[in-house]
N, C-alpha and C positions, 0 to 999 in steps of 0.2 A: 480388425479395427477400421481399415480403410473401406471395406465393403459396408459396414454398418453406417459409417458417416455418409457415404455417397448415396446409399439407398434411403436414409432417413429424410433426406431433403427432396425426394422425388415429387411429393405432392405439396410441400410447403415452400419450395423455391423454384425447382426446374419447371413444373407445370405452369405456375403463375407467370414465370418469366417468358415462357414460350407462347402462352395463350393471351397474355395481357390482362387476364382476369385477376382479381384480388385473391389472396390466400383463402378467404372465406367471406361470405356476405358482410359488408361493413368494415372489412380489414383495410388499413391504410395501404397505399401503394408503396413499393420499395423506393428508397432514396438512394442516391449515389453512395452514401455511407454504407448501406446494406451490401451493395455489390462489392465495394472495396473490402469490407469485412469478410464476405464470403470468399473472395479470391485469395486473401491472405490465409484464412483458416484452412481452406481446401489445399492450398499450396503447402502448408505446414504438414498436413497429414500425408500428402503425396510424397513430400521429401522424406518424411520419417519412414515410410514404407520402402522408398528407394535406398535410404541409408542402411536399413537392416539387410537388404539384399546385397549391398556392396560389402558389408562386413562378412556376411555368410559366404561370399565368393572370395574372400581374402583380399579385397581391394581397399585396404585400410587407408592408403595414402589419398585415394580419391574421396573416401568417406570424410577424412579430415578437411579436405578442401571445401567440400560441400557443407561441412559443419558451420563455416562462416556465414553461409546463406541462411542456415537454420537459426543462428543467433540473431541475425538481422531481422528475419521474419518474426521471431519470438518477441524481440524488442518492440516491434510495431504493434503486435497483437494486444499488448497490455493497455496502452492508451486508447486504441481503437475499440477494444471490448468495453472499456469503461464508458466511452462516449456513447456507444450503442445502448448500453445499459441505461444511461441517463435519458437518452432519447426515448427508450421504451417507457420510462416513468412518465415523461411528458405526454406521450401518446395515450397512455392508460388514463391519466388524469383528464385529458381532453375528451376521452370517450365516456367519462363518468364512471370508471371502474371504482367500486366501493373499497377495494383494497389494492391500490396501485403499487404498493411497495412489497407485497408478499413475494412475487417472483424475483424481485431485485436481489434478495439475499442469495438465492440460488446462483444468479449471475456473478455476484461478488465472490462467493465461495469458489466457483469454477475458475474465475480469473485469478484469484489469490493463490489457490493451490497449484494451478498451472504455472504461474510465475515463480512461485517458491521452488517447485520441483525442477523447473528449467534452470534456475540460478544454481541450484545444487548440482544439477547434471553438468553444467558448464564448468563449475568449480572443480569437479572431480575428473574432468576429461583427460588430463595429462598423466596423472599418477594413479588414478583409481578407476580404470575403465569399467570394472564390474559394477561399481556404484553408479558411474555415469550412465550405463545402459539401463539400469533399473529405475533410476530417477526419471530418465526420458520416457520409459514405459509408463510410469505413473502420470507424467504430464500428459501423455497421449490419452490416458483414460479420462482425464478431465474434459477433453474435447469430445470423446465418444459419448459420455453421459449427457452432455449438453445436446448432442445430435439426437440421441434416442428420445429425448423429451418431445421431439416432433411427432412421435407416434401417438402422443396423448393430446394433440391439438384437434380442433373440430373438423379439419378437412382431411384427416387420415381416413382411408377407405373403411377401416374397421373402427367404429367409435367405441373406445374403451370407457366403461362407466367410471365415474369419479368416486374414489373411495379414500379420501384424505384420512391420515397422512400417508397411507401406503402408496397411492398412485403418485404422490408428490416426490417421495424418495425413490420410487421404482427406477426411473431412468438411470440415475447414477449408480444404484445398486446393481442393475443389470450390467452396466459397464464394468463394475468392480468384479463381476464373475470372471472376467478375463484374467484376474490375478491368479485364478486357479492354474492357468497355463504356466504362469511364471513360477508358482509354487512347485508344480510338477517338474518344470525344467531344473529348478534348483536341486530338488531331491534326486533327480536322475543324474545330473552332471556333478553335483558337489557332495551328495549324500546328506545334505542338511539344507535348511532354509537360510538364504543369504540375509545378513542383517539389514541390507538396504530394502529387500523385499518386505521384511517385517516392518520396517519403518514406514514405507509407503502404505502398506495395508493398515497400519495403526493410525496413520494420518487420515486416509480417505474414507474408510468404511465408517468409523464412528461419526465423522463429520457429516457424511451423507445421510446417516440415520437422524442426526440431531437437527439438521437444517430446517426441515418443515416445522418442527416445534419452535425453534428459535425465531423463525419468520413471523410467528403469531404473537410474539411477546411484546409487551408495551415498551421495553427497552429498545428493541429494533425499530418499532414504529416511531419512536421519538428521535432516533439517530438518522433514519433513512432520508427524511426530507432535506437534511444537510447536503446530500448529493446534488440536489438541484442547483445549489450555489455554484457548483463547478460548471454547470451548463451555461 
């Protein structure tokens, strides 16, 4: 997961940051909000990778101490992600995008599912560590899918042809393939699929398939402009 997230931004964030050039011709420059957003989201993924290593090494006390930092970062990611989502709408409207709200639903779904799974993970941490771990795994997948979506942007070295709705759902479904590792782990260690794994899979996969279709509905297009009032 960490490798996917870090490499996904090589051409869409690191290179523009180092060269001072826009992501692609006509793309707006990064704002301070983008950099704060990037720092927090990268920090969450880095901390998640570190936390798994601590548990694997049996250093659970240290894992619990750092868990407080994870909770704090997660709490900041929700409003920050929403602010950047709304900023994206404003930017697309300013550039004359004919459908400025289509991508927004993907952002909202990622933010909502990440927040829901993190709340569930925190609630389960003291008495149900097995549920806690699997809910955190699902929350991480929400960030991985959003990162993989960078592969489908114009400045990626290999320009993938647009084939909606398949290319729209592809980033999150590619991230969901990592659930196979969790399913195999459950079968090997427990002899069955853990209920939390089933719950995470039943939440994410159907939602990721449905989002491109929902984003084109009149109901979403009538609701989405209300987000601008928060701006």
